[in-house]
N, C-alpha and C positions, 0 to 999 in steps of 0.2 A: 402809746395809749394814754399815758399820764401827761398832764399839761404843764409839768415843770421838770427840771433836771434833777434826777435822783443823785445824791452826792456820791454814792458808791454803786458798784455793780451787784445786783442781787439775782442769783440764779433761780430759774423756775418760777418767777413771780407771775401770778395770774391777776386779772383785773375784772371787777364788776362795775359797770356804770349804771347807777340808779338815776333814772331820768326824771324823777319828780323832785320838787323842793322838799327839803327836810327842815322841820321846825325844831330849833334848839330849845333847851330848857328855858333860856332867857326870853323866848318868844320870837327871836330873830329867825328869819328863813334863810337857809343856805340853799341857793338856787339850783345847784347841781352837786353831785357827789360821785366820786370814784373811790373804789376800795381796792387796795392791793392785798393779796392774800396767798397763802400756800396751803396745799393739801397733800397728804401722804396716805397711801393705802387706798382701799376701795369701799365705797358706800354699799351696804347690803340692801337687799330687796325691801326690807321693812324700814330702812332709812333711820336706824336707831343705834348703829354701832359706832357712835361718834365720840371721840375725845376732842374737846374744844380747849385749846390752850390760849390763854391771854398773856401777852408779853408785857414786859416792864417798860419803864419810861423811854429809854433811847434805844431799845432793841428793835428788831424788825420781825416780820412774820415768818422768817426762815428758822424754824425751831432747831434745825441742824447746827446753826451757828452758836447757840447758847445753851441748849438742853439736848445736844446730840447724844449724850450718854443715856438718855431715856427714850430715844426714838429709834425704832427699828425692830426687826423680827426678834421675838423673844424678850424684848425689853418692856419697860412699863407701858410705853406707847407702842404696843405691838402692831406693826403695820400689816402683819398677816391676818390680824383679827379686827383691827379698828381702822376707821377713817378719821385721820387726824387733821384738824383744821386750826389754822392760826391766821388772824387778820391783822394787818397793820392798823394802828390806831388813828383815829381822826386827829388831824393837826400835826401829825408827824411828817417826815419827808422821805418815806420809803414806799410810796405808791398810793397812799390815800390822800384825799383832799386836805389841804392845810394852808398855812400862811403864804407859802411860795407858789400855790396854785394860782392860775389866772382867773380873775373875776370875769364872768361871761359878759358883763355889761360893757366893758372896755378892753378886755383881753390883756389887762395889765395885772401883774401879780398883786394879791391882796396886801402883802406885807403886814404892817401893824394895823391895817384896817380890817383884818380878818375878825369875824365875830368871836367873842369869848364863848367857850363851850365847857361842859362839865364832864366828870367821869360818867354820869348818867347818859350824856349825849354819846360818849364813846361806845357805851353798851348798846344804845339804840342803833347805832350804825352796825355793830356786830350782828344784831338780830335781823337787820335788813339782809345781810349776807346769808345768815342762816336760812331765811325764807327763800332767797334766790337759789341756794343749793338744795332746796326741798328736803331739809333735814327734819325728821319727825321728832326725835328725842335725842338728848345728849347723855351718853352713858357716864361720862366723867367731864366735869367742868373744872379746870385747874389753872391757877395763876399765882405768881409770887409778886410781892410788893404791890405796885399799882395794878399789876395783873390780877391780884386778888381782889382789889377794889372793883375792877370790872366784872369779875365773876359774881360778886354779891349783887351788883346792879342788874346783870343779865338774869340771874336766877329769880330776882324779885319780880320781874315782868311776868313770868309764867312758871312758877315753881314746879308744876307737875311735869314739865318737859325736861327737867334736869334730874337725873336719877341718882347721881353721886357727885360730891364736890370735894376738892382739896384746895385749901387756902394756905399759902405760905407767907410768913412774915408780913402780914397785912392787918388791917384794922377796920372797924365799922365807921370810923370818922377820922379825918386827918387831924393830928394833934397840933396844939399851939407850937410845940417844939419843932415839928416838921415844917409848919407854915413859916416859922421864923427862918429856918434854913433856906427855904425856897425864896423868901424875900431877899436874903443876903445874896443869893444867886442872881436874882433879878437886878439888884443894885449893881452887881458886877457887870451885867449886860449893858445897863444904861450908862455906866461909866465909860464905855467905849463910844466915842463920838460918831462912829459909823453905824451904830446899831439901828438908828432910825431910817437909814437909807433903804430904798426898796430894791435891794440886790440880794442874791442868794448868799453871798459871803459877808453880808453886813454883820457887824458885831463879832467878828471872828476872835479878836483878842479878848473881848468880854466873855465869850463863851469858854475860852481856855481858863480864864480866872474863875468863872462860875463852876466849872467842872472840878477844878482843883479844890475849891471850897467844899463842894458836895462830897468829895472823896473822904473827908474827915468823918462824915456820918456813915459811910458805907463800910468802912473797915474798923479795926480796933487799935487802941494804943499798943496792945501786946504785939499785934501783927506788924505794926510800924517799927517798934523797937527791935523785934526779931529779924525782920527782913530788910530794913532800911537804915540800920545803924552802921556808921562808918567804922572800920576796923583800924584806921590809922589815927593814932592818938594826937599827932601833931597837926592835924588839919584845922584850918581856920576859915575855909570858904569852900563853895561847890560841894555841899554835902549831898549824900546819896538820897536822902528823903526829899530834898528840894528838887533834885533831878527827876525823881519818880513822879511827883505831882505835875511838874512841867511836861513830862512825857505823856502822862494820862490826859492832861488838858489838850495837848496837841492831837492826840489820837481822836478825841471827840470832835475837835474843831475840823478835822479833815473828813469826818464822816457824817456830820450833822449840820443843821442850820440853826443859828442863834435865835432867829425869830420863832422857829418851831419849838425850840427848847423853852422859850419864854411862855408861850401859850400852854404848853404841857405842864409847866410848873403851876400856872394859874388854875388849870384843870385839877391838879392834885389838891390844891387848897380847897376846892369845892366839895371834896368827898365827904359825904354824910348820908348814910343810907336811911337815916331817920327823917330827913327833910321832907316835909309834906306827907309823911306816913305815920304820924302820931308817935314819933320817936323811934330810937334805935331798937329798944327791946321789943316793941310791937312788930317792927319790920322783921327782926330775926325770927320771931315765932312763926312766920309764914314759911320759913325754909325748913321743911321737915325731912328733906332727903338726908341719907347718911353723909356726914361731912367730917373730914379730918382737918384740924387746924394745927399747923406746924409753926413752932417758934424756934428761934436760935438763941442760945443762952448768952451770946456775946453781942447781940444786936442792940446798938445804941440808937438807931433811927426809929424803929418800930419795935420796942422791947416786948418781951414775953407777956407781960400783963395784958397787952392789947389782944393777943391771941387767946389768952385764957378767958377774957371777957366774951369773945365770940363763942368759944366752945361752951361756956356756961349758959348762954342764952339761945343757942341753937337746939331745937328739940332733940335732934339726933347727932349732936356734935360731940367730938372728942378731941382733946388737946394732946399733942405729942411734942416733946422738946427734943432738939438736936444740939449736941455740943459741937462747937466749931470755933476756931481761932479767927475766922474771917468775917465776923460781924454780920451785918445785913447782907453783904454779898455772898454769904454762905449758901443762900438758896440757889445760887448759880454754880456752886463749887462742890457741895456735899451730895453729889448725885447718888452714890451708893447708899448713904444713910437715908436720904429722902425716899428712894425707891423701896427700901426695906420697910420704912414706916408706912407708906401708902399701901403696900401690898398686905401688910398685917392688919391695918385699920379698915381697909376696903377690899376684903378677899374676893368679892364679886367682880372686881376689875382684873 
């Protein structure tokens, strides 16, 4: 169905082919679009028992792989009650159109000629899928990190159709700190001489380095010291922490494409819900649905003040903090705490 080789096997992946051109925020037309997605549970007759989950940067639409502890009968994403949807994001390599897709004009992969796109464009693609699935309202729109960015953009298109929202470790605008981290990653990609080649595995070594660098923002000093400190006092080389980042870099290199990673980092830079909306505070005032904004006390990438700002300016927003040793990655790990917070803050879910 998809016109490129997905780097890993993804079970139960569904596809929607949108047959019209899609105009990106830049004004460039994307001539065709395919969307990979997953659904769980059953859509009810009124088509409004929907939990829409937005995934983070290099995840895919199979929620079972990364938030499985929240999906299933009796869990937060109760599949006996809700129709759960997650779509692979534009520009990724897990089923949706991106840089490794073939350009219909010559049937050669776009590579680094793929048009730049924004978080707002990713949300636009999600909404095309929502319309295809004939969803009326979304009972809960939820996402962490750049998944939260997507939620904000989706909700701003038609706030009345989103009844509740949960935003985890996210912000209204990408910070200069995060953009600098992304640029360091892009520098690592371009340092690999193969990155510019129009091949699926182009830039593989650069991708490993970029991932290793990004990990420093995802976790905490305390977690590294606790988990990656060598216990042998006489060691002078091959330290455990070095092996760990090598291992994590290799894991991403084997399951992702460097050119997709590059475009997604560029999309992260673009995140600003106030752009062409008279500013962030004006935009947030439009989102009147009950919203819980969750921050993690050890997050160094998108620290708690960014979530507090959201909660302060959302008309029905409330902030909740979670304690974790895992930094930004805590939103993928602290499932029990997250479930408890959301159920308390949004008892209607």
